N, C-alpha and C positions, 0 to 999 in steps of 0.2 A: 407439532414440530416434526419435521421429517427425520427419518432415521439417518444417523451418520453412516456414511459408506466406509469411512476409514477410522474406526474406533481406535485402532492401534496408534494412529497418528496423534489423536488428541490425548491419549494416555501416555505418550512417549515423552520421557524427560528430554530427549534430544530435540524434539519439536519445540518445546518451551524454552530450552536453552538457546536455540538458534533465534527464535522470535524475540526473546528479551535481549539477547546479545546484539542483534541488529537494531532493535529499538533503542537501546542505550547508546549505540554508535550514532544513531540518528539524532538523539538528544545532544550528545557531545559535540557534534559537528553542526548543530543548528545555528543559524545566524541570529536568531532571537534568543535573548538571554533572560527573559523574565520567567519567574517560577511557573506562573500559570501557563504560559506558552510552551515551556518545556514539558510540563505535565500533559498538556493536550497533544504534543508531538508523540510522547510515549504511548498514550492511550490510543491515538489514531493508528500508530504503527502496529501495536498489538492487536487491535480490532481488525485491521486490514488482513493481517496474516490469519487470524482465527476465522474470519468470515469468508475469505476467498481462496484459501489454499486448496480445500477439497474440490471446489469447482474447477480450478485450473488444472489440478492433477487429473481429474476425470475428463476434462475437455481434451487434454493432450494424451490421454490414455497411458499415463506413466505407471499405473498400477501400484503395487506394493514395493516400491524401490526406495533407495536412499535419496533419490532425486526429490522426494517430497520435502525434505528438510531444506534443500536449496530453494525450492519453490516458496516455502514458508518465509525464508529470508527475503526473497525478491518481493513477495507480497507486502511484507512489512516496510521495505524501502519505498517501493513504487506506490503502494496504496496511500501511504501518508502524504506523499508528494502530490498525488492526483487530488486528494481531498483539499490540500492547501491551495492548489491551482483553482479548483472550483470555487472555494470560498473567496479567493482573490478576484476571480472573474465576476462573482456576484456583487462584490463591493465596487468594482470598477469595470462595468460592462464594455467600455470603449477599448480596454486592453484586450478583452476577449475578441471583440470585433476586429481589432488590428491583427491579432494573431491569426484569426480565421482568414482574413484577406491575404496575409503573407503566405499562409499555407496554400491558398488557392491560386497564388501566383500574381499578386500585384494589388494595387489600390482600387482597381476597377472591378475586382471580383465581387460577386453578389452572393 
């Protein structure tokens, strides 16, 4: 396992406070109300923040600033949503194809 470049981030109570706060917000505003779906939403949001925050902070060269906590929150929100879209597209490939065609500019796009 590679060394963590931001050990202070992982050890920070603020990091986990932001991540779980955003994840709980995501659960509270979720359109799905089954317990298993809500639990998966929470897990996916926490995983996204924990897995991708360091990479995004490093990519944008944010260094050791308080912006890391904002990035963690954004990763929790967007990461879970991207995972949900990918799973939805895997279940309904025509929806993914329609979105791709719309993005490329019409129904004739390949």
